[in-house]
C-alpha positions as CSV (number, residue, x, y, z in Angstrom):
1,M,26.6,57.3,112.2
2,S,24.3,59.9,109.8
3,E,26.3,61.3,106.9
4,Q,25.5,64.9,108.5
5,N,26.7,63.7,111.8
6,K,30.1,62.1,109.9
7,V,30.6,65.6,107.7
8,L,30.4,67.6,111.6
9,Q,32.7,64.7,112.8
10,N,35.8,66.1,109.8
11,E,34.8,69.6,110.2
12,D,35.6,69.5,113.9
13,E,39.2,67.2,112.9
14,L,40.0,69.7,110.6
15,F,39.1,73.1,112.3
16,R,39.4,74.5,115.9
17,F,38.8,77.5,117.9
18,I,41.5,79.3,119.7
19,D,41.9,82.3,122.0
20,N,42.9,85.8,121.1
21,D,46.0,86.1,123.5
22,Q,48.3,88.5,122.7
23,F,51.0,87.6,125.6
24,V,50.8,84.2,123.2
25,S,50.8,85.9,119.8
26,E,54.1,88.2,120.6
27,K,56.0,84.7,120.8
28,I,59.0,84.5,118.0
29,T,58.9,80.4,116.9
30,A,62.2,81.2,114.2
31,P,64.7,79.5,115.7
32,R,67.7,81.4,117.2
33,Y,70.1,82.9,115.3
34,S,74.3,82.8,116.5
35,Y,76.5,85.0,114.0
36,W,79.5,83.2,114.5
37,K,78.0,80.0,114.9
38,S,76.7,80.6,111.6
39,V,80.4,81.8,110.4
40,F,81.9,78.7,111.1
41,R,79.2,76.1,110.0
42,V,80.0,78.1,106.2
43,F,83.5,77.8,106.9
44,F,83.9,74.3,107.8
45,R,81.4,73.8,104.8
46,K,84.4,73.3,102.6
47,K,86.7,70.5,103.1
48,I,89.4,72.5,102.1
49,N,89.3,74.8,105.0
50,I,89.5,72.0,107.0
51,V,92.7,70.6,105.5
52,V,94.5,73.9,105.6
53,L,93.4,74.0,109.1
54,V,95.1,71.0,109.9
55,F,98.3,72.0,108.5
56,L,98.4,75.3,110.1
57,V,97.8,73.8,113.1
58,L,100.8,71.1,112.7
59,I,102.9,74.5,111.2
60,L,102.1,76.1,115.3
61,L,102.6,72.9,117.1
62,I,105.9,71.8,115.3
63,S,107.5,75.6,115.9
64,F,106.1,76.4,119.2
65,V,106.8,73.4,120.8
66,M,109.6,71.2,119.5
67,P,112.0,74.3,120.4
68,I,111.5,73.7,123.5
69,Y,112.7,70.1,123.3
70,W,115.0,70.2,121.3
71,P,116.3,74.1,121.1
72,Y,118.3,75.2,118.2
73,D,121.5,76.4,118.2
74,P,123.4,77.8,115.1
75,M,127.0,78.1,116.4
76,E,126.4,74.1,117.7
77,N,129.6,72.8,115.3
78,V,131.2,76.2,114.4
79,T,134.2,75.3,115.6
80,N,134.6,71.7,113.4
81,G,134.9,72.6,109.7
82,A,134.2,68.9,108.9
83,T,130.5,69.4,108.9
84,Y,130.1,72.8,107.2
85,H,127.4,72.1,104.0
86,M,127.1,68.8,105.2
87,S,124.3,66.7,102.1
88,P,121.6,64.9,104.2
89,N,123.2,61.7,103.9
90,A,126.0,62.8,104.6
91,A,125.4,64.8,108.0
92,M,123.7,61.4,109.2
93,R,126.9,59.2,108.1
94,Y,129.0,61.7,110.6
95,F,126.7,61.7,113.1
96,G,126.4,58.5,113.7
97,G,123.2,57.4,111.4
98,F,119.6,58.5,110.8
99,S,118.7,61.3,112.8
100,F,115.8,63.7,112.7
101,K,117.8,66.7,113.6
102,W,120.3,66.8,110.1
103,L,116.8,65.5,107.9
104,L,117.7,68.5,105.9
105,G,121.5,68.6,106.4
106,S,123.8,71.0,107.4
107,G,124.5,74.8,107.1
108,G,127.0,77.2,106.3
109,A,128.7,77.1,109.9
110,G,127.3,73.3,110.7
111,N,124.0,74.0,112.5
112,S,121.1,71.6,111.6
113,I,118.4,73.1,108.7
114,L,115.5,71.6,109.7
115,Y,116.0,72.6,113.4
116,G,116.6,76.2,112.1
117,I,113.8,76.5,110.5
118,I,111.4,75.0,112.9
119,S,113.1,77.8,115.2
120,S,112.9,80.9,112.3
121,S,109.2,80.0,111.4
122,R,108.6,80.5,115.2
123,I,110.3,83.7,115.1
124,S,109.0,84.8,111.8
125,L,105.0,83.7,113.0
126,L,105.6,85.1,116.1
127,L,106.5,88.9,114.5
128,A,103.2,88.3,112.1
129,I,100.9,87.6,114.8
130,I,102.1,90.8,116.9
131,C,102.7,93.2,114.0
132,A,99.0,92.3,113.0
133,A,97.5,92.4,115.9
134,I,99.3,96.1,116.7
135,N,98.1,97.2,113.5
136,M,94.7,96.2,113.3
137,T,94.4,97.0,116.9
138,I,95.2,100.7,116.6
139,G,94.0,101.1,112.8
140,I,90.7,100.0,113.1
141,L,89.8,102.2,116.1
142,M,91.4,105.4,114.5
143,G,90.3,104.7,111.2
144,A,86.5,104.5,112.9
145,L,87.3,107.4,114.7
146,W,89.3,109.5,111.7
147,G,86.2,108.3,109.7
148,Y,83.5,109.6,112.3
149,S,84.7,112.8,113.1
150,K,85.4,115.8,110.9
151,K,87.7,117.3,113.3
152,V,89.8,114.4,113.4
153,D,89.8,113.4,109.9
154,S,91.1,117.2,109.4
155,V,94.4,116.4,111.3
156,M,94.7,112.6,110.1
157,L,94.6,113.4,106.5
158,V,98.0,116.2,106.6
159,I,99.6,113.3,109.0
160,Y,98.7,110.4,106.5
161,N,99.9,112.7,103.2
162,I,102.7,113.2,104.6
163,V,103.9,110.1,105.6
164,A,102.1,107.9,102.7
165,N,104.9,110.1,100.9
166,V,108.2,108.5,102.5
167,P,108.4,105.0,101.0
168,Y,107.5,102.6,103.5
169,I,111.0,100.4,102.8
170,L,112.8,103.4,103.0
171,L,111.1,104.6,106.9
172,I,111.8,100.7,107.9
173,T,115.7,100.7,106.6
174,V,116.0,104.2,108.7
175,L,114.5,103.2,111.6
176,V,116.5,99.4,111.7
177,Y,119.8,101.4,111.6
178,I,118.9,104.3,114.5
179,I,117.3,101.9,116.6
180,G,118.9,98.3,115.8
181,S,117.8,94.7,114.4
182,G,116.4,93.1,117.2
183,F,113.3,91.2,117.3
184,W,111.2,94.3,119.4
185,P,113.1,97.2,117.6
186,F,112.0,95.2,114.3
187,V,108.6,95.5,115.4
188,F,108.3,98.8,116.2
189,A,110.2,99.3,112.6
190,L,107.0,97.5,111.4
191,T,104.6,98.9,113.3
192,V,105.2,102.8,114.1
193,T,102.9,103.7,110.7
194,G,102.1,100.2,109.6
195,W,98.7,101.1,111.1
196,L,98.0,104.3,108.9
197,P,97.0,102.7,105.5
198,I,95.0,100.1,107.3
199,A,93.3,103.5,109.6
200,Y,93.0,105.5,106.1
201,F,90.8,102.5,104.5
202,F,88.9,102.1,107.5
203,R,87.7,105.5,107.4
204,T,86.6,105.0,104.2
205,Q,84.5,102.1,105.0
206,V,83.0,104.7,108.5
207,M,82.5,107.5,106.2
208,I,79.9,104.8,104.0
209,I,77.9,104.0,107.5
210,R,78.1,106.4,109.5
211,D,74.6,109.0,108.0
212,R,72.8,105.8,108.3
213,E,69.3,105.9,110.2
214,Y,70.2,103.7,113.2
215,S,73.6,105.5,114.1
216,L,71.7,109.3,113.3
217,A,69.1,107.8,115.5
218,S,72.0,106.9,118.4
219,R,73.3,110.4,118.0
220,C,70.1,112.2,118.4
221,L,69.5,110.2,121.4
222,G,73.1,111.4,122.6
223,T,75.0,108.1,122.9
224,P,78.8,108.8,122.9
225,V,80.8,108.4,120.1
226,S,82.8,105.6,121.6
227,R,79.7,103.3,122.0
228,V,78.1,104.4,118.7
229,I,81.9,103.4,116.8
230,T,82.2,100.4,118.8
231,K,78.2,99.1,118.4
232,N,76.9,100.5,115.5
233,I,80.0,100.8,113.1
234,L,82.5,97.8,114.1
235,P,80.3,95.4,114.0
236,F,79.0,95.8,110.5
237,L,82.3,95.6,109.1
238,T,83.2,92.5,110.9
239,S,84.0,90.9,107.2
240,V,85.7,93.6,106.3
241,I,87.8,93.8,109.3
242,V,88.6,89.5,108.5
243,T,89.6,90.3,105.0
244,L,91.9,92.9,106.1
245,L,93.3,90.8,108.8
246,A,93.6,87.7,105.9
247,S,96.1,89.8,103.8
248,E,97.9,91.8,106.5
249,L,99.4,88.4,108.7
250,P,100.9,86.5,105.4
251,S,102.2,90.2,104.6
252,Y,104.2,90.9,107.7
253,I,106.0,87.3,106.7
254,G,106.4,88.2,103.3
255,M,107.6,91.4,104.8
256,E,110.1,89.7,107.3
257,V,111.6,87.6,104.2
258,F,112.0,90.5,102.0
259,L,113.9,92.8,104.5
260,S,116.2,89.8,105.8
261,F,117.0,88.4,102.6
262,I,118.3,92.2,101.4
263,G,120.1,92.5,104.7
264,I,118.1,94.9,106.6
265,G,115.7,92.6,108.7
266,L,116.2,91.0,112.0
267,S,119.8,90.6,113.5
268,A,121.9,87.5,112.7
269,T,121.5,86.2,116.4
270,V,117.5,86.5,115.8
271,P,117.1,83.2,113.6
272,S,114.2,84.0,110.6
273,L,113.2,82.6,107.3
274,G,114.3,85.2,105.7
275,R,117.9,85.1,107.1
276,M,118.2,81.4,106.3
277,I,117.4,82.5,102.9
278,Q,119.5,85.2,102.8
279,Q,122.3,82.5,104.4
280,G,122.0,80.1,101.7
281,Q,121.1,82.2,98.5
282,S,124.8,82.1,97.5
283,A,124.9,78.9,97.6
284,F,121.5,77.7,96.3
285,L,123.0,75.7,93.6
286,T,126.2,74.5,95.6
287,Y,123.9,73.1,98.3
288,P,120.3,73.2,97.5
289,W,119.3,71.8,101.1
290,E,120.5,75.1,102.4
291,F,117.9,77.4,100.1
292,W,114.9,75.6,99.3
293,P,113.8,74.5,102.4
294,P,113.3,77.7,104.1
295,V,111.6,79.2,100.6
296,A,109.2,76.3,100.8
297,V,108.7,76.3,104.4
298,A,107.5,80.3,104.0
299,S,105.7,80.3,100.9
300,A,103.7,77.2,102.9
301,I,102.7,79.5,105.9
302,T,101.9,82.6,103.6
303,I,99.7,80.8,101.4
304,I,98.0,78.5,104.2
305,L,97.5,81.8,106.2
306,Y,95.9,83.6,102.9
307,V,93.6,81.2,102.5
308,L,92.1,80.6,105.6
309,G,91.9,84.4,106.0
310,Q,90.3,84.7,102.6
311,N,87.8,81.6,102.8
312,L,86.9,83.3,106.7
313,A,86.4,86.1,105.4
314,D,84.1,84.5,102.8
315,A,82.2,82.8,105.4
316,S,81.8,86.5,108.0
317,D,80.0,88.0,105.1
318,P,76.2,87.6,106.4
319,R,75.2,87.3,102.7
320,T,76.6,83.9,102.8
321,H,74.5,82.2,105.9
322,M,71.4,82.1,103.8
């Protein structure tokens, strides 16, 4: 083969003619992007998130499954004064050897501290989840409408300025004394105005992005306000919503513990971490097993929820997906 033929063959291997197909040119060869898949990929990239998530799952399983098989009765030994304030070793000796039930000793009414903590954790977690769900749902929707509509803004600002000047603890105290201190009355007391700060926060966020080009285009095309809010505004605030949820969930557990500790939280018939801490505060030096375990569990749940929430909020920020 001559040198000229070799050159022509090499040119044929390097270059080739293609047709000008307009349909083929419109095809996008980039990989499909999934927002939530990217969020979880960034979230699970940190090993600490996996460890903390495992602890949270264990707490949830223990709190919600164990009381079904091992129910907690705070008054089961109330008639037996010998079982009051027993240390773990003394309780196990008294009840016939090692028992998971008496691993943390007994309380002031002969009750199991461990079973009490498990049942109390379930109540505190349920309270936090329900209150966060109610306040976040109402707060986000009302905040979006509040920030988008100027008519609603003028009315809601007056309501917010009135309610915001009333101390939140005082309002909850009055409501608890009026409607009672059961589980659902306490949920009502925490949520009747608890959504207002969330709505006010979202009002500010919505006002920042409501006049962007794509929202103005939707309004010019006659898109309903509800659709503009749910399709244009709220998806843009996903990371903000997750960030706020990260602080809301643990705050309700802290609120319940504090209010029960000062005597205006859940009633004595409803087991809660705050109630256990209140009952053990007078003897935390004499009988430390009654005070410090519920304090440690309440602190651990709060820290776990906060860490997971903050890291999930960071992962939901699209700027971390690059």
